[in-house]
N, CA, C, O and the ligand as a Tripos MOL2 file, in Angstrom:
@<TRIPOS>MOLECULE
protein
  285   283    72     0     0
PROTEIN
NO_CHARGES

@<TRIPOS>ATOM
      1 N           0.8370   -1.1960    0.0000 N.3       1 MET1
      2 CA          0.0000    0.0000    0.0000 C.3       1 MET1
      3 C           0.8740    1.2490    0.0000 C.2       1 MET1
      4 O           1.8520    1.3420    0.7430 O.2       1 MET1
      5 N           0.5180    2.1690   -0.8140 N.am      2 ILE2
      6 CA          1.2930    3.3990   -0.9130 C.3       2 ILE2
      7 C           0.6710    4.4560   -0.0050 C.2       2 ILE2
      8 O          -0.4800    4.8600   -0.1710 O.2       2 ILE2
      9 N           1.4670    4.8760    0.9410 N.am      3 VAL3
     10 CA          0.9920    5.9330    1.8280 C.3       3 VAL3
     11 C           1.5790    7.2470    1.3600 C.2       3 VAL3
     12 O           2.7980    7.4090    1.2960 O.2       3 VAL3
     13 N           0.7260    8.1610    1.0420 N.am      4 CYS4
     14 CA          1.2010    9.4660    0.5960 C.3       4 CYS4
     15 C           0.4370   10.5390    1.3400 C.2       4 CYS4
     16 O          -0.7880   10.6240    1.2560 O.2       4 CYS4
     17 N           1.1670   11.3450    2.0580 N.am      5 PHE5
     18 CA          0.5270   12.4690    2.7120 C.3       5 PHE5
     19 C           0.2680   13.5270    1.6520 C.2       5 PHE5
     20 O           1.1210   13.7820    0.8020 O.2       5 PHE5
     21 N          -0.8640   14.1210    1.6990 N.am      6 ASP6
     22 CA         -1.2400   15.0680    0.6580 C.3       6 ASP6
     23 C          -0.5540   16.4100    0.8560 C.2       6 ASP6
     24 O          -1.1790   17.4700    0.8150 O.2       6 ASP6
     25 N           0.7360   16.3270    1.0710 N.am      7 GLN7
     26 CA          1.4880   17.5520    1.2860 C.3       7 GLN7
     27 C           2.8470   17.4120    0.6090 C.2       7 GLN7
     28 O           3.5090   16.3790    0.7120 O.2       7 GLN7
     29 N           3.2470   18.4770   -0.0860 N.am      8 CYS8
     30 CA          4.5340   18.4850   -0.7520 C.3       8 CYS8
     31 C           5.6380   18.6330    0.2940 C.2       8 CYS8
     32 O           5.5660   19.4970    1.1680 O.2       8 CYS8
     33 N           6.6450   17.7910    0.1930 N.am      9 ASP9
     34 CA          7.7080   17.8230    1.1910 C.3       9 ASP9
     35 C           8.7020   18.9460    0.9380 C.2       9 ASP9
     36 O           9.5750   19.2150    1.7640 O.2       9 ASP9
     37 N           8.5610   19.5950   -0.2020 N.am     10 TYR10
     38 CA          9.4960   20.6810   -0.5290 C.3      10 TYR10
     39 C           8.9290   22.0420   -0.1400 C.2      10 TYR10
     40 O           9.5780   22.8130    0.5660 O.2      10 TYR10
     41 N           7.7310   22.3280   -0.5980 N.am     11 CYS11
     42 CA          7.1570   23.6540   -0.3240 C.3      11 CYS11
     43 C           6.1380   23.6130    0.8070 C.2      11 CYS11
     44 O           5.6330   24.6480    1.2420 O.2      11 CYS11
     45 N           5.8430   22.3980    1.2790 N.am     12 ARG12
     46 CA          4.9570   22.2330    2.4390 C.3      12 ARG12
     47 C           3.5280   22.6610    2.1860 C.2      12 ARG12
     48 O           2.7590   22.8480    3.1280 O.2      12 ARG12
     49 N           3.1650   22.8190    0.9250 N.am     13 SER13
     50 CA          1.7650   23.1310    0.6640 C.3      13 SER13
     51 C           1.0710   21.8870    0.1250 C.2      13 SER13
     52 O           1.7200   20.9010   -0.2230 O.2      13 SER13
     53 N          -0.2200   21.9460    0.0630 N.am     14 SER14
     54 CA         -0.9970   20.7700   -0.2760 C.3      14 SER14
     55 C          -0.8380   20.3800   -1.7340 C.2      14 SER14
     56 O          -0.6650   21.2310   -2.6050 O.2      14 SER14
     57 N          -0.8980   19.0810   -1.9850 N.am     15 ILE15
     58 CA         -0.9670   18.5760   -3.3570 C.3      15 ILE15
     59 C          -2.4260   18.2030   -3.5890 C.2      15 ILE15
     60 O          -2.9620   17.2990   -2.9480 O.2      15 ILE15
     61 N          -3.0480   18.9080   -4.5070 N.am     16 PHE16
     62 CA         -4.4570   18.6830   -4.7590 C.3      16 PHE16
     63 C          -4.6360   17.5590   -5.7640 C.2      16 PHE16
     64 O          -3.7760   17.3240   -6.6140 O.2      16 PHE16
     65 N          -5.7370   16.8820   -5.6600 N.am     17 SER17
     66 CA         -6.0130   15.8300   -6.6260 C.3      17 SER17
     67 C          -6.1280   16.4590   -8.0040 C.2      17 SER17
     68 O          -6.7400   17.5130   -8.1780 O.2      17 SER17
     69 N          -5.5250   15.7880   -8.9820 N.am     18 GLY18
     70 CA         -5.4970   16.3530  -10.3220 C.3      18 GLY18
     71 C          -4.1410   16.9620  -10.6310 C.2      18 GLY18
     72 O          -3.7680   17.0830  -11.7980 O.2      18 GLY18
     73 N          -3.3950   17.3490   -9.5920 N.am     19 GLN19
     74 CA         -2.0410   17.8420   -9.8130 C.3      19 GLN19
     75 C          -1.1060   16.6580   -9.9590 C.2      19 GLN19
     76 O          -1.2880   15.6160   -9.3280 O.2      19 GLN19
     77 N          -0.1070   16.8370  -10.8000 N.am     20 ARG20
     78 CA          0.8990   15.7880  -10.9370 C.3      20 ARG20
     79 C           1.8520   15.8690   -9.7570 C.2      20 ARG20
     80 O           2.1920   16.9550   -9.2890 O.2      20 ARG20
     81 N           2.2710   14.7250   -9.2930 N.am     21 TRP21
     82 CA          3.2100   14.6980   -8.1820 C.3      21 TRP21
     83 C           4.1690   13.5270   -8.3610 C.2      21 TRP21
     84 O           3.8880   12.5760   -9.0890 O.2      21 TRP21
     85 N           5.2730   13.6180   -7.7020 N.am     22 ALA22
     86 CA          6.2610   12.5490   -7.7420 C.3      22 ALA22
     87 C           6.5080   12.0960   -6.3160 C.2      22 ALA22
     88 O           6.4000   12.8760   -5.3700 O.2      22 ALA22
     89 N           6.8330   10.8480   -6.1820 N.am     23 ARG23
     90 CA          7.1290   10.3860   -4.8300 C.3      23 ARG23
     91 C           8.5150    9.7680   -4.7810 C.2      23 ARG23
     92 O           9.0260    9.2430   -5.7700 O.2      23 ARG23
     93 N           9.0850    9.8460   -3.6310 N.am     24 GLU24
     94 CA         10.4120    9.3060   -3.4090 C.3      24 GLU24
     95 C          10.3460    8.4330   -2.1700 C.2      24 GLU24
     96 O           9.9110    8.8620   -1.1010 O.2      24 GLU24
     97 N          10.7830    7.2180   -2.3410 N.am     25 LYS25
     98 CA         10.7650    6.2850   -1.2140 C.3      25 LYS25
     99 C          11.8250    6.6930   -0.1990 C.2      25 LYS25
    100 O          12.9520    7.0330   -0.5620 O.2      25 LYS25
    101 N          11.4620    6.6550    1.0370 N.am     26 ILE26
    102 CA         12.4010    6.9930    2.0970 C.3      26 ILE26
    103 C          13.0670    5.7090    2.5620 C.2      26 ILE26
    104 O          12.4140    4.7980    3.0720 O.2      26 ILE26
    105 N          14.3600    5.6550    2.3770 N.am     27 TYR27
    106 CA         15.0960    4.4690    2.7950 C.3      27 TYR27
    107 C          15.4920    4.6170    4.2590 C.2      27 TYR27
    108 O          16.3300    5.4440    4.6190 O.2      27 TYR27
    109 N          14.8860    3.8200    5.0580 N.am     28 ASP28
    110 CA         15.1530    3.8900    6.4900 C.3      28 ASP28
    111 C          15.7080    2.5450    6.9410 C.2      28 ASP28
    112 O          14.9810    1.5510    6.9350 O.2      28 ASP28
    113 N          16.9660    2.4910    7.3260 N.am     29 PRO29
    114 CA         17.5640    1.2130    7.7380 C.3      29 PRO29
    115 C          16.8810    0.6270    8.9630 C.2      29 PRO29
    116 O          17.0040   -0.5680    9.2300 O.2      29 PRO29
    117 N          16.1750    1.4410    9.6950 N.am     30 GLU30
    118 CA         15.4870    0.9410   10.8860 C.3      30 GLU30
    119 C          14.0840    0.4430   10.5650 C.2      30 GLU30
    120 O          13.3440    0.0180   11.4530 O.2      30 GLU30
    121 N          13.7320    0.5020    9.2920 N.am     31 LEU31
    122 CA         12.3930    0.1140    8.8860 C.3      31 LEU31
    123 C          12.1430   -1.3650    9.1780 C.2      31 LEU31
    124 O          11.1150   -1.7400    9.7410 O.2      31 LEU31
    125 N          13.1080   -2.1890    8.7820 N.am     32 ASN32
    126 CA         13.1010   -3.6020    9.1530 C.3      32 ASN32
    127 C          11.8370   -4.3400    8.7160 C.2      32 ASN32
    128 O          11.2090   -5.0390    9.5110 O.2      32 ASN32
    129 N          11.4780   -4.1810    7.4690 N.am     33 GLY33
    130 CA         10.3570   -4.9480    6.9480 C.3      33 GLY33
    131 C           9.0130   -4.2680    7.0920 C.2      33 GLY33
    132 O           8.0170   -4.7410    6.5460 O.2      33 GLY33
    133 N           8.9710   -3.1780    7.8110 N.am     34 ARG34
    134 CA          7.7000   -2.4660    7.9270 C.3      34 ARG34
    135 C           7.4210   -1.6890    6.6430 C.2      34 ARG34
    136 O           8.3090   -1.5500    5.8020 O.2      34 ARG34
    137 N           6.2400   -1.1990    6.4880 N.am     35 ASP35
    138 CA          5.8760   -0.4690    5.2790 C.3      35 ASP35
    139 C           6.7560    0.7630    5.1200 C.2      35 ASP35
    140 O           6.9290    1.5400    6.0590 O.2      35 ASP35
    141 N           7.3110    0.9350    3.9250 N.am     36 PRO36
    142 CA          8.1240    2.1300    3.6900 C.3      36 PRO36
    143 C           7.2460    3.3660    3.6110 C.2      36 PRO36
    144 O           6.0480    3.2820    3.3400 O.2      36 PRO36
    145 N           7.8480    4.4890    3.8480 N.am     37 SER37
    146 CA          7.1140    5.7470    3.7010 C.3      37 SER37
    147 C           7.6950    6.5170    2.5250 C.2      37 SER37
    148 O           8.7650    6.1820    2.0180 O.2      37 SER37
    149 N           7.0000    7.5230    2.1100 N.am     38 TYR38
    150 CA          7.3740    8.2610    0.9080 C.3      38 TYR38
    151 C           7.3520    9.7590    1.1460 C.2      38 TYR38
    152 O           6.5620   10.2820    1.9330 O.2      38 TYR38
    153 N           8.2370   10.4200    0.4470 N.am     39 HIS39
    154 CA          8.1420   11.8670    0.3390 C.3      39 HIS39
    155 C           7.3870   12.1730   -0.9420 C.2      39 HIS39
    156 O           7.5740   11.4920   -1.9500 O.2      39 HIS39
    157 N           6.5490   13.1740   -0.9120 N.am     40 CYS40
    158 CA          5.8010   13.5590   -2.1090 C.3      40 CYS40
    159 C           6.1670   14.9890   -2.5040 C.2      40 CYS40
    160 O           6.3930   15.8520   -1.6550 O.2      40 CYS40
    161 N           6.2170   15.2050   -3.7940 N.am     41 TYR41
    162 CA          6.5810   16.5240   -4.3070 C.3      41 TYR41
    163 C           5.6900   16.8710   -5.4800 C.2      41 TYR41
    164 O           5.2270   15.9930   -6.2080 O.2      41 TYR41
    165 N           5.4540   18.1630   -5.6550 N.am     42 HIS42
    166 CA          4.7750   18.6090   -6.8720 C.3      42 HIS42
    167 C           5.6650   18.2740   -8.0660 C.2      42 HIS42
    168 O           6.8660   18.5420   -8.0380 O.2      42 HIS42
    169 N           5.0960   17.7000   -9.0950 N.am     43 ALA43
    170 CA          5.8630   17.3530  -10.2880 C.3      43 ALA43
    171 C           5.6960   18.3920  -11.3870 C.2      43 ALA43
    172 O           6.3420   18.3110  -12.4310 O.2      43 ALA43
    173 N           4.8350   19.3600  -11.1510 N.am     44 GLU44
    174 CA          4.6470   20.4390  -12.1170 C.3      44 GLU44
    175 C           5.0300   21.7550  -11.4540 C.2      44 GLU44
    176 O           4.7660   21.9500  -10.2670 O.2      44 GLU44
    177 N           5.6440   22.6520  -12.2020 N.am     45 PRO45
    178 CA          6.0130   23.9440  -11.6180 C.3      45 PRO45
    179 C           4.7800   24.6900  -11.1270 C.2      45 PRO45
    180 O           3.7440   24.6960  -11.7910 O.2      45 PRO45
    181 N           4.8960   25.3130   -9.9730 N.am     46 LEU46
    182 CA          3.8070   26.1510   -9.4810 C.3      46 LEU46
    183 C           3.7790   27.4360  -10.2930 C.2      46 LEU46
    184 O           4.7440   27.7490  -10.9910 O.2      46 LEU46
    185 N           2.7080   28.1670  -10.2140 N.am     47 ALA47
    186 CA          2.5760   29.4090  -10.9680 C.3      47 ALA47
    187 C           3.7320   30.3460  -10.6370 C.2      47 ALA47
    188 O           4.0150   30.6080   -9.4680 O.2      47 ALA47
    189 N           4.3920   30.8450  -11.6700 N.am     48 GLY48
    190 CA          5.4800   31.7890  -11.4620 C.3      48 GLY48
    191 C           6.8150   31.1270  -11.1820 C.2      48 GLY48
    192 O           7.8280   31.8080  -11.0220 O.2      48 GLY48
    193 N           6.8220   29.7860  -11.1210 N.am     49 GLN49
    194 CA          8.0650   29.0630  -10.8440 C.3      49 GLN49
    195 C           8.5560   28.4200  -12.1360 C.2      49 GLN49
    196 O           7.7560   28.0160  -12.9800 O.2      49 GLN49
    197 N           9.8740   28.3260  -12.2840 N.am     50 GLU50
    198 CA         10.3960   27.7300  -13.5060 C.3      50 GLU50
    199 C          10.6660   26.2400  -13.3450 C.2      50 GLU50
    200 O          10.7560   25.5080  -14.3310 O.2      50 GLU50
    201 N          10.7900   25.8050  -12.1290 N.am     51 ALA51
    202 CA         11.0280   24.3780  -11.9060 C.3      51 ALA51
    203 C          10.0490   23.8660  -10.8620 C.2      51 ALA51
    204 O           9.6220   24.6000   -9.9710 O.2      51 ALA51
    205 N           9.7080   22.6110  -10.9890 N.am     52 SER52
    206 CA          8.7880   22.0210  -10.0260 C.3      52 SER52
    207 C           9.5170   21.7090   -8.7230 C.2      52 SER52
    208 O          10.7470   21.6790   -8.6770 O.2      52 SER52
    209 N           8.7600   21.4830   -7.6900 N.am     53 CYS53
    210 CA          9.3490   21.1300   -6.3970 C.3      53 CYS53
    211 C          10.2030   19.8830   -6.5380 C.2      53 CYS53
    212 O          11.2690   19.7870   -5.9290 O.2      53 CYS53
    213 N           9.7500   18.9390   -7.3270 N.am     54 TRP54
    214 CA         10.4840   17.6990   -7.5440 C.3      54 TRP54
    215 C          11.8260   17.9780   -8.2080 C.2      54 TRP54
    216 O          12.8540   17.4350   -7.8030 O.2      54 TRP54
    217 N          11.8080   18.8390   -9.2440 N.am     55 GLU55
    218 CA         13.0600   19.1740   -9.9420 C.3      55 GLU55
    219 C          14.0140   19.9040   -9.0090 C.2      55 GLU55
    220 O          15.2180   19.6490   -9.0090 O.2      55 GLU55
    221 N          13.4670   20.8080   -8.2210 N.am     56 LYS56
    222 CA         14.3170   21.5560   -7.2930 C.3      56 LYS56
    223 C          14.9110   20.6230   -6.2460 C.2      56 LYS56
    224 O          16.0750   20.7500   -5.8670 O.2      56 LYS56
    225 N          14.1070   19.7070   -5.7970 N.am     57 HIS57
    226 CA         14.5840   18.7210   -4.8220 C.3      57 HIS57
    227 C          15.7010   17.8720   -5.4370 C.2      57 HIS57
    228 O          16.7160   17.6100   -4.7920 O.2      57 HIS57
    229 N          15.5040   17.4480   -6.6830 N.am     58 GLU58
    230 CA         16.5060   16.6430   -7.3810 C.3      58 GLU58
    231 C          17.8080   17.4270   -7.5520 C.2      58 GLU58
    232 O          18.8970   16.8810   -7.3780 O.2      58 GLU58
    233 N          17.6850   18.7030   -7.8910 N.am     59 MET59
    234 CA         18.8700   19.5450   -8.0820 C.3      59 MET59
    235 C          19.6270   19.7000   -6.7650 C.2      59 MET59
    236 O          20.8570   19.6490   -6.7310 O.2      59 MET59
    237 N          18.8820   19.8890   -5.6960 N.am     60 GLU60
    238 CA         19.5280   20.0260   -4.3870 C.3      60 GLU60
    239 C          20.2560   18.7530   -4.0020 C.2      60 GLU60
    240 O          21.3560   18.7880   -3.4500 O.2      60 GLU60
    241 N          19.6280   17.6380   -4.3000 N.am     61 ARG61
    242 CA         20.2260   16.3540   -3.9570 C.3      61 ARG61
    243 C          21.4850   16.1290   -4.7810 C.2      61 ARG61
    244 O          22.5020   15.6600   -4.2700 O.2      61 ARG61
    245 N          21.4030   16.4720   -6.0700 N.am     62 GLU62
    246 CA         22.5570   16.3270   -6.9570 C.3      62 GLU62
    247 C          23.6920   17.2400   -6.4960 C.2      62 GLU62
    248 O          24.8580   16.8460   -6.5000 O.2      62 GLU62
    249 N          23.3410   18.4480   -6.1060 N.am     63 PHE63
    250 CA         24.3470   19.4050   -5.6470 C.3      63 PHE63
    251 C          25.0160   18.8960   -4.3660 C.2      63 PHE63
    252 O          26.2300   19.0200   -4.2010 O.2      63 PHE63
    253 N          24.2290   18.3310   -3.4790 N.am     64 ALA64
    254 CA         24.7680   17.8040   -2.2240 C.3      64 ALA64
    255 C          25.7130   16.6380   -2.5120 C.2      64 ALA64
    256 O          26.7380   16.4780   -1.8490 O.2      64 ALA64
    257 N          25.3550   15.8330   -3.5030 N.am     65 ARG65
    258 CA         26.1650   14.6780   -3.8600 C.3      65 ARG65
    259 C          27.5020   15.1430   -4.4590 C.2      65 ARG65
    260 O          28.5600   14.5970   -4.1440 O.2      65 ARG65
    261 N          27.4320   16.1610   -5.3280 N.am     66 MET66
    262 CA         28.6390   16.6710   -5.9710 C.3      66 MET66
    263 C          29.5840   17.2830   -4.9500 C.2      66 MET66
    264 O          30.7860   17.0170   -4.9670 O.2      66 MET66
    265 N          29.0450   18.0900   -4.0750 N.am     67 THR67
    266 CA         29.8880   18.7250   -3.0700 C.3      67 THR67
    267 C          30.4450   17.6840   -2.1060 C.2      67 THR67
    268 O          31.5470   17.8320   -1.5770 O.2      67 THR67
    269 N          29.6620   16.6280   -1.8880 N.am     68 GLY68
    270 CA         30.1270   15.5680   -1.0160 C.3      68 GLY68
    271 C          31.3050   14.8310   -1.6130 C.2      68 GLY68
    272 O          32.2320   14.4520   -0.8980 O.2      68 GLY68
    273 N          31.2750   14.6210   -2.9480 N.am     69 CYS69
    274 CA         32.3570   13.9200   -3.6260 C.3      69 CYS69
    275 C          33.6120   14.7850   -3.6790 C.2      69 CYS69
    276 O          34.7270   14.2670   -3.6230 O.2      69 CYS69
    277 N          33.4350   16.0850   -3.7840 N.am     70 ALA70
    278 CA         34.5710   16.9800   -3.9190 C.3      70 ALA70
    279 C          35.3250   17.1260   -2.6050 C.2      70 ALA70
    280 O          36.5060   17.4740   -2.5990 O.2      70 ALA70
    281 N          34.6560   16.8650   -1.5090 N.am     71 ALA71
    282 CA         35.2890   17.0770   -0.2090 C.3      71 ALA71
    283 C          36.3790   16.0270    0.0510 C.2      71 ALA71
    284 O          37.0200   16.0500    1.1020 O.2      71 ALA71
    285 ZN          5.5600   21.6870   -3.7260 Zn       72 ZN72
@<TRIPOS>BOND
     1     1     2 1
     2     2     3 1
     3     3     4 2
     4     3     5 am
     5     5     6 1
     6     6     7 1
     7     7     8 2
     8     7     9 am
     9     9    10 1
    10    10    11 1
    11    11    12 2
    12    11    13 am
    13    13    14 1
    14    14    15 1
    15    15    16 2
    16    15    17 am
    17    17    18 1
    18    18    19 1
    19    19    20 2
    20    19    21 am
    21    21    22 1
    22    22    23 1
    23    23    24 2
    24    23    25 am
    25    25    26 1
    26    26    27 1
    27    27    28 2
    28    27    29 am
    29    29    30 1
    30    30    31 1
    31    31    32 2
    32    31    33 am
    33    33    34 1
    34    34    35 1
    35    35    36 2
    36    35    37 am
    37    37    38 1
    38    38    39 1
    39    39    40 2
    40    39    41 am
    41    41    42 1
    42    42    43 1
    43    43    44 2
    44    43    45 am
    45    45    46 1
    46    46    47 1
    47    47    48 2
    48    47    49 am
    49    49    50 1
    50    50    51 1
    51    51    52 2
    52    51    53 am
    53    53    54 1
    54    54    55 1
    55    55    56 2
    56    55    57 am
    57    57    58 1
    58    58    59 1
    59    59    60 2
    60    59    61 am
    61    61    62 1
    62    62    63 1
    63    63    64 2
    64    63    65 am
    65    65    66 1
    66    66    67 1
    67    67    68 2
    68    67    69 am
    69    69    70 1
    70    70    71 1
    71    71    72 2
    72    71    73 am
    73    73    74 1
    74    74    75 1
    75    75    76 2
    76    75    77 am
    77    77    78 1
    78    78    79 1
    79    79    80 2
    80    79    81 am
    81    81    82 1
    82    82    83 1
    83    83    84 2
    84    83    85 am
    85    85    86 1
    86    86    87 1
    87    87    88 2
    88    87    89 am
    89    89    90 1
    90    90    91 1
    91    91    92 2
    92    91    93 am
    93    93    94 1
    94    94    95 1
    95    95    96 2
    96    95    97 am
    97    97    98 1
    98    98    99 1
    99    99   100 2
   100    99   101 am
   101   101   102 1
   102   102   103 1
   103   103   104 2
   104   103   105 am
   105   105   106 1
   106   106   107 1
   107   107   108 2
   108   107   109 am
   109   109   110 1
   110   110   111 1
   111   111   112 2
   112   111   113 am
   113   113   114 1
   114   114   115 1
   115   115   116 2
   116   115   117 am
   117   117   118 1
   118   118   119 1
   119   119   120 2
   120   119   121 am
   121   121   122 1
   122   122   123 1
   123   123   124 2
   124   123   125 am
   125   125   126 1
   126   126   127 1
   127   127   128 2
   128   127   129 am
   129   129   130 1
   130   130   131 1
   131   131   132 2
   132   131   133 am
   133   133   134 1
   134   134   135 1
   135   135   136 2
   136   135   137 am
   137   137   138 1
   138   138   139 1
   139   139   140 2
   140   139   141 am
   141   141   142 1
   142   142   143 1
   143   143   144 2
   144   143   145 am
   145   145   146 1
   146   146   147 1
   147   147   148 2
   148   147   149 am
   149   149   150 1
   150   150   151 1
   151   151   152 2
   152   151   153 am
   153   153   154 1
   154   154   155 1
   155   155   156 2
   156   155   157 am
   157   157   158 1
   158   158   159 1
   159   159   160 2
   160   159   161 am
   161   161   162 1
   162   162   163 1
   163   163   164 2
   164   163   165 am
   165   165   166 1
   166   166   167 1
   167   167   168 2
   168   167   169 am
   169   169   170 1
   170   170   171 1
   171   171   172 2
   172   171   173 am
   173   173   174 1
   174   174   175 1
   175   175   176 2
   176   175   177 am
   177   177   178 1
   178   178   179 1
   179   179   180 2
   180   179   181 am
   181   181   182 1
   182   182   183 1
   183   183   184 2
   184   183   185 am
   185   185   186 1
   186   186   187 1
   187   187   188 2
   188   187   189 am
   189   189   190 1
   190   190   191 1
   191   191   192 2
   192   191   193 am
   193   193   194 1
   194   194   195 1
   195   195   196 2
   196   195   197 am
   197   197   198 1
   198   198   199 1
   199   199   200 2
   200   199   201 am
   201   201   202 1
   202   202   203 1
   203   203   204 2
   204   203   205 am
   205   205   206 1
   206   206   207 1
   207   207   208 2
   208   207   209 am
   209   209   210 1
   210   210   211 1
   211   211   212 2
   212   211   213 am
   213   213   214 1
   214   214   215 1
   215   215   216 2
   216   215   217 am
   217   217   218 1
   218   218   219 1
   219   219   220 2
   220   219   221 am
   221   221   222 1
   222   222   223 1
   223   223   224 2
   224   223   225 am
   225   225   226 1
   226   226   227 1
   227   227   228 2
   228   227   229 am
   229   229   230 1
   230   230   231 1
   231   231   232 2
   232   231   233 am
   233   233   234 1
   234   234   235 1
   235   235   236 2
   236   235   237 am
   237   237   238 1
   238   238   239 1
   239   239   240 2
   240   239   241 am
   241   241   242 1
   242   242   243 1
   243   243   244 2
   244   243   245 am
   245   245   246 1
   246   246   247 1
   247   247   248 2
   248   247   249 am
   249   249   250 1
   250   250   251 1
   251   251   252 2
   252   251   253 am
   253   253   254 1
   254   254   255 1
   255   255   256 2
   256   255   257 am
   257   257   258 1
   258   258   259 1
   259   259   260 2
   260   259   261 am
   261   261   262 1
   262   262   263 1
   263   263   264 2
   264   263   265 am
   265   265   266 1
   266   266   267 1
   267   267   268 2
   268   267   269 am
   269   269   270 1
   270   270   271 1
   271   271   272 2
   272   271   273 am
   273   273   274 1
   274   274   275 1
   275   275   276 2
   276   275   277 am
   277   277   278 1
   278   278   279 1
   279   279   280 2
   280   279   281 am
   281   281   282 1
   282   282   283 1
   283   283   284 2
@<TRIPOS>SUBSTRUCTURE
     1 MET1         2 RESIDUE 1 A MET
     2 ILE2         6 RESIDUE 1 A ILE
     3 VAL3        10 RESIDUE 1 A VAL
     4 CYS4        14 RESIDUE 1 A CYS
     5 PHE5        18 RESIDUE 1 A PHE
     6 ASP6        22 RESIDUE 1 A ASP
     7 GLN7        26 RESIDUE 1 A GLN
     8 CYS8        30 RESIDUE 1 A CYS
     9 ASP9        34 RESIDUE 1 A ASP
    10 TYR10       38 RESIDUE 1 A TYR
    11 CYS11       42 RESIDUE 1 A CYS
    12 ARG12       46 RESIDUE 1 A ARG
    13 SER13       50 RESIDUE 1 A SER
    14 SER14       54 RESIDUE 1 A SER
    15 ILE15       58 RESIDUE 1 A ILE
    16 PHE16       62 RESIDUE 1 A PHE
    17 SER17       66 RESIDUE 1 A SER
    18 GLY18       70 RESIDUE 1 A GLY
    19 GLN19       74 RESIDUE 1 A GLN
    20 ARG20       78 RESIDUE 1 A ARG
    21 TRP21       82 RESIDUE 1 A TRP
    22 ALA22       86 RESIDUE 1 A ALA
    23 ARG23       90 RESIDUE 1 A ARG
    24 GLU24       94 RESIDUE 1 A GLU
    25 LYS25       98 RESIDUE 1 A LYS
    26 ILE26      102 RESIDUE 1 A ILE
    27 TYR27      106 RESIDUE 1 A TYR
    28 ASP28      110 RESIDUE 1 A ASP
    29 PRO29      114 RESIDUE 1 A PRO
    30 GLU30      118 RESIDUE 1 A GLU
    31 LEU31      122 RESIDUE 1 A LEU
    32 ASN32      126 RESIDUE 1 A ASN
    33 GLY33      130 RESIDUE 1 A GLY
    34 ARG34      134 RESIDUE 1 A ARG
    35 ASP35      138 RESIDUE 1 A ASP
    36 PRO36      142 RESIDUE 1 A PRO
    37 SER37      146 RESIDUE 1 A SER
    38 TYR38      150 RESIDUE 1 A TYR
    39 HIS39      154 RESIDUE 1 A HIS
    40 CYS40      158 RESIDUE 1 A CYS
    41 TYR41      162 RESIDUE 1 A TYR
    42 HIS42      166 RESIDUE 1 A HIS
    43 ALA43      170 RESIDUE 1 A ALA
    44 GLU44      174 RESIDUE 1 A GLU
    45 PRO45      178 RESIDUE 1 A PRO
    46 LEU46      182 RESIDUE 1 A LEU
    47 ALA47      186 RESIDUE 1 A ALA
    48 GLY48      190 RESIDUE 1 A GLY
    49 GLN49      194 RESIDUE 1 A GLN
    50 GLU50      198 RESIDUE 1 A GLU
    51 ALA51      202 RESIDUE 1 A ALA
    52 SER52      206 RESIDUE 1 A SER
    53 CYS53      210 RESIDUE 1 A CYS
    54 TRP54      214 RESIDUE 1 A TRP
    55 GLU55      218 RESIDUE 1 A GLU
    56 LYS56      222 RESIDUE 1 A LYS
    57 HIS57      226 RESIDUE 1 A HIS
    58 GLU58      230 RESIDUE 1 A GLU
    59 MET59      234 RESIDUE 1 A MET
    60 GLU60      238 RESIDUE 1 A GLU
    61 ARG61      242 RESIDUE 1 A ARG
    62 GLU62      246 RESIDUE 1 A GLU
    63 PHE63      250 RESIDUE 1 A PHE
    64 ALA64      254 RESIDUE 1 A ALA
    65 ARG65      258 RESIDUE 1 A ARG
    66 MET66      262 RESIDUE 1 A MET
    67 THR67      266 RESIDUE 1 A THR
    68 GLY68      270 RESIDUE 1 A GLY
    69 CYS69      274 RESIDUE 1 A CYS
    70 ALA70      278 RESIDUE 1 A ALA
    71 ALA71      282 RESIDUE 1 A ALA
    72 ZN72       285 GROUP 0 **** ****
C-alpha cells in the first residue's frame, strides 16, 4: 500500500487531486520490513516558478552529492 501524505515535502503546501506529483521512497535502515514511507513533491512547476518542487529537490540532492564527492 502506498501511503502518501497530501502535502509536498518541498514547499509544504498541499498537493491537490489532479495535480501531478512525484514520490520518493524513504530508505530507512530501521524500517526492518515495515511499510516504507514516501516523500511527495509537486511534479509540475507552481505558478510563477520555472522548476517544479520535484526538480528543485533533485537539483539540491545532486548538488549535495557533488559537493560531497569533492570534499
Ligand atoms: Zn511543492
